[in-house]
VOBA-1610 file (N, C-alpha, C; in pm, whole numbers, padded with zeros to 5 digits, always signed):
BEGIN
Met-01993+14297+10563Met-01955+14427+10616Met-02039+14535+10548Glu-02092+14624+10627Glu-02175+14731+10575Glu-02089+14830+10496Asn-02147+14883+10390Asn-02078+14981+10307Asn-02048+15106+10391Gln-01922+15145+10397Gln-01882+15261+10475Gln-01870+15387+10390Phe-01901+15376+10262Phe-01891+15491+10171Phe-02028+15523+10112Lys-02049+15650+10095Lys-02168+15697+10026Lys-02128+15818+09942Leu-02203+15840+09837Leu-02183+15957+09752Leu-02280+16065+09800Ser-02232+16187+09814Ser-02320+16296+09856Ser-02432+16314+09754Ser-02539+16378+09794Ser-02656+16392+09706Ser-02624+16469+09577Asp-02527+16559+09582Asp-02489+16633+09461Asp-02384+16560+09378Gly-02336+16445+09428Gly-02239+16365+09353Gly-02097+16419+09357Lys-02071+16520+09440Lys-01941+16585+09439Lys-01849+16541+09553Arg-01901+16471+09651Arg-01819+16435+09767Arg-01843+16291+09807Ile-01737+16233+09864Ile-01744+16099+09920Ile-01766+16115+10070Leu-01862+16042+10123Leu-01885+16038+10267Leu-01832+15905+10317Tyr-01755+15908+10423Tyr-01695+15787+10478Tyr-01737+15773+10623Tyr-01789+15657+10658Tyr-01839+15631+10793Tyr-01752+15528+10862Gly-01625+15557+10871Gly-01532+15467+10937Gly-01424+15546+11006Asp-01332+15475+11071Asp-01228+15544+11148Asp-01086+15516+11100Asn-01071+15457+10983Asn-00939+15429+10928Asn-00875+15560+10882Lys-00763+15596+10943Lys-00698+15725+10915Lys-00646+15734+10772Leu-00597+15624+10718Leu-00550+15623+10579Leu-00666+15653+10485Ile-00777+15586+10505Ile-00894+15608+10420Ile-00946+15751+10438Gln-00944+15802+10559Gln-00987+15940+10582Gln-00899+16039+10506Ser-00768+16014+10503Ser-00677+16102+10428Ser-00707+16099+10279Val-00728+15978+10226Val-00760+15966+10083Val-00894+16032+10055Gln-00992+16011+10141Gln-01123+16073+10124Gln-01110+16225+10116Arg-01033+16283+10206Arg-01013+16428+10208Arg-00951+16475+10077Met-00850+16403+10031Met-00781+16442+09907Met-00875+16430+09786Val-00952+16322+09782Val-01049+16305+09673Val-01152+16417+09677Asn-01204+16447+09795Asn-01306+16550+09806Asn-01254+16689+09770Asn-01123+16709+09780Asn-01064+16837+09739Asn-01077+16861+09589Lys-01108+16757+09514Lys-01123+16769+09368Lys-01266+16801+09327Ala-01356+16814+09423Ala-01499+16831+09395Ala-01529+16948+09301Asp-01456+17056+09315Asp-01483+17174+09232Asp-01441+17155+09087Tyr-01364+17053+09059Tyr-01312+17032+08924Tyr-01389+16926+08845Tyr-01482+16858+08911Tyr-01556+16748+08847Tyr-01705+16764+08874Asp-01787+16736+08773Asp-01931+16738+08792Asp-01975+16628+08889Asn-01905+16518+08884Asn-01932+16405+08973Asn-01797+16346+09012Ile-01775+16325+09139Ile-01646+16279+09189Ile-01609+16141+09133Lys-01709+16066+09085Lys-01680+15936+09023Lys-01588+15953+08902Tyr-01603+16067+08831Tyr-01517+16090+08714Tyr-01371+16104+08755Tyr-01347+16171+08867Tyr-01210+16183+08918Tyr-01156+16045+08956Leu-01236+15967+09028Leu-01192+15833+09068Leu-01158+15748+08946Arg-01241+15756+08845Arg-01215+15679+08722Arg-01086+15726+08654Asp-01064+15857+08653Asp-00940+15911+08594Asp-00817+15862+08670Ile-00823+15867+08802Ile-00709+15818+08883Ile-00683+15671+08854Leu-00789+15593+08843Leu-00771+15450+08820Leu-00723+15420+08678Glu-00756+15506+08585Glu-00709+15485+08448Glu-00566+15535+08429Tyr-00534+15652+08483Tyr-00405+15714+08457Tyr-00306+15704+08572Gly-00354+15676+08691Gly-00267+15659+08807Gly-00216+15789+08866Cys-00162+15776+08985Cys-00102+15893+09051Cys+00017+15945+08972Ile+00082+15858+08898Ile+00199+15899+08821Ile+00165+16010+08722Ser+00037+16020+08686Ser-00007+16121+08590Ser-00007+16262+08647Gly-00002+16273+08780Gly-00008+16404+08843Gly-00149+16451+08873Leu-00249+16368+08847Leu-00387+16406+08877Leu-00407+16436+09025Glu-00343+16359+09110Glu-00352+16389+09253Glu-00237+16482+09288Thr-00267+16609+09291Thr-00163+16711+09306Thr-00096+16710+09442Glu-00157+16646+09540Glu-00095+16637+09672Glu+00007+16523+09680Leu+00017+16443+09573Leu+00109+16329+09573Leu+00197+16328+09448Ile+00249+16443+09412Ile+00336+16452+09295Ile+00483+16440+09336Tyr+00522+16514+09436Tyr+00663+16523+09474Tyr+00699+16423+09583Tyr+00822+16373+09576Tyr+00869+16279+09678Tyr+00847+16334+09819Glu+00872+16461+09838Glu+00853+16522+09970Glu+00712+16492+10024Asp+00613+16500+09937Asp+00474+16478+09978Asp+00441+16329+09991Thr+00488+16249+09895Thr+00456+16106+09901Thr+00526+16038+10019Ile+00647+16080+10050Ile+00721+16022+10162Ile+00654+16060+10294Lys+00611+16184+10304Lys+00541+16229+10425Lys+00412+16147+10443Phe+00338+16128+10336Phe+00215+16049+10340Phe+00246+15906+10382Tyr+00348+15847+10322Tyr+00386+15709+10354Tyr+00421+15696+10502Arg+00502+15784+10551Arg+00546+15775+10690Arg+00430+15793+10787Lys+00336+15878+10751Lys+00218+15901+10837Lys+00130+15776+10843His+00120+15704+10731His+00028+15591+10720His+00099+15457+10698Lys+00224+15450+10737Lys+00309+15333+10707Lys+00243+15200+10745Ala+00195+15188+10867Ala+00138+15060+10912Ala+00016+15021+10830Ala-00072+15116+10804Ala-00192+15086+10725Ala-00158+15051+10581Ile-00060+15119+10525Ile-00016+15089+10388Ile+00045+14950+10383Gln+00129+14917+10481Gln+00189+14784+10485Gln+00081+14675+10497Asp-00021+14701+10578Asp-00131+14605+10589Asp-00202+14586+10456Leu-00223+14695+10384Leu-00287+14688+10253Leu-00204+14606+10155Val-00073+14627+10156Val+00017+14551+10069Val+00016+14403+10105Lys+00023+14373+10234Lys+00020+14233+10279Lys-00109+14164+10234Glu-00220+14234+10250Glu-00349+14179+10210Glu-00352+14152+10060Met-00302+14245+09981Met-00301+14229+09836Met-00211+14112+09796Cys-00093+14104+09856Cys-00002+13993+09824Cys-00064+13859+09862Arg-00129+13855+09977Arg-00195+13732+10022Arg-00307+13695+09925Asp-00386+13793+09884Asp-00498+13767+09793Asp-00451+13716+09657Met-00340+13769+09609Met-00291+13728+09478Met-00194+13611+09486Gly-00155+13575+09607Gly-00064+13461+09624Gly+00077+13491+09574Gly+00122+13614+09594Gly+00255+13651+09546Gly+00330+13735+09647Thr+00438+13791+09600Thr+00523+13875+09685Thr+00510+14020+09642Ile+00573+14106+09718Ile+00570+14248+09683Ile+00640+14272+09548Ser+00742+14195+09520Ser+00809+14206+09389Ser+00716+14163+09276Asp+00633+14061+09302Asp+00534+14019+09202Asp+00432+14129+09179Leu+00395+14196+09287Leu+00293+14301+09280Leu+00340+14421+09198Phe+00466+14462+09218Phe+00516+14585+09156Phe+00613+14563+09041Gly+00658+14441+09022Gly+00749+14411+08913Gly+00879+14489+08923Asp+00927+14537+08809Asp+01058+14604+08807Asp+01054+14745+08866Lys+00937+14794+08902Lys+00929+14924+08969Lys+00977+14915+09115Trp+00968+14796+09171Trp+01007+14774+09310Trp+01158+14752+09319Asn+01225+14828+09405Asn+01367+14810+09428Asn+01385+14696+09528Ala+01413+14576+09479Ala+01420+14456+09562Ala+01531+14462+09666Glu+01629+14548+09644Glu+01738+14562+09742Glu+01692+14641+09865Asp+01582+14713+09852Asp+01526+14794+09961Asp+01406+14720+10019Ile+01430+14605+10080Ile+01320+14518+10123Ile+01231+14578+10231Phe+01280+14674+10306Phe+01201+14735+10412Phe+01143+14871+10372Ala+01150+14904+10245Ala+01097+15031+10193Ala+01150+15150+10273Glu+01280+15155+10286Glu+01344+15266+10357Glu+01383+15379+10262Glu+01387+15350+10133Glu+01427+15448+10032Glu+01305+15517+09972Asp+01327+15637+09922Asp+01218+15718+09867Asp+01142+15649+09755Gln+01214+15582+09665Gln+01149+15520+09549Gln+01039+15423+09590Asn+01070+15333+09682Asn+00971+15234+09724Asn+00861+15298+09809Gln+00894+15396+09889Gln+00792+15463+09969Gln+00695+15538+09878Asn+00746+15601+09775Asn+00662+15669+09676Asn+00569+15569+09608Leu+00624+15458+09566Leu+00546+15354+09499Leu+00435+15302+09590Leu+00466+15279+09717Leu+00367+15229+09811Leu+00258+15331+09840Thr+00295+15459+09844Thr+00196+15565+09863Thr+00099+15566+09747Trp+00151+15566+09625Trp+00063+15567+09508Trp-00025+15443+09504Phe+00033+15329+09536Phe-00044+15204+09540Phe-00161+15218+09637Ala-00134+15264+09759Ala-00239+15275+09860Ala-00348+15372+09815Tyr-00308+15486+09762Tyr-00405+15586+09716Tyr-00496+15527+09607Glu-00435+15462+09511Glu-00512+15406+09399Glu-00601+15291+09446Glu-00553+15207+09536Glu-00633+15096+09587Glu-00754+15147+09664Ile-00736+15251+09743Ile-00848+15305+09819Ile-00946+15374+09726Cys-00896+15441+09623Cys-00986+15498+09522Cys-01070+15390+09456Gln-01008+15276+09428Gln-01083+15163+09370Gln-01188+15112+09467Met-01150+15101+09593Met-01241+15056+09698Met-01363+15150+09708Ile-01337+15280+09703Ile-01444+15379+09712Ile-01535+15368+09590Leu-01475+15364+09472Leu-01556+15358+09349Leu-01642+15231+09347Asp-01585+15120+09388Asp-01662+14994+09393Asp-01780+15005+09488Ala-01764+15082+09595Ala-01868+15092+09698Ala-01979+15190+09666Ile-01948+15289+09583Ile-02052+15389+09555Ile-02116+15362+09421
//
């Protein structure tokens, strides 16, 4: 598969040449950080080291925002989780450990939706960083 990501010539923006709406949303959010980093790779590395839980991604701090993001991209996020579970040969509980509320198997509660949003954001950031 051809690389769908490129780094802009100034190193401040991610260019994405695909039509996945989830990836487009993450790309937009990442690119919003361009003014705060000399090179957007530094932001991606920070997200991957500290996670969304750190508050680095200001658009995904509050449940109101993470739940909205999850609901907008639910199918794509679920596909990402399925792929990850299949790749690791485990279950969603194996993937998230005690952070996952096992009683909420369909991710209908805020806690699991928040967790899945952060997971998707961080996984796509990893995908972007690996590609550029």
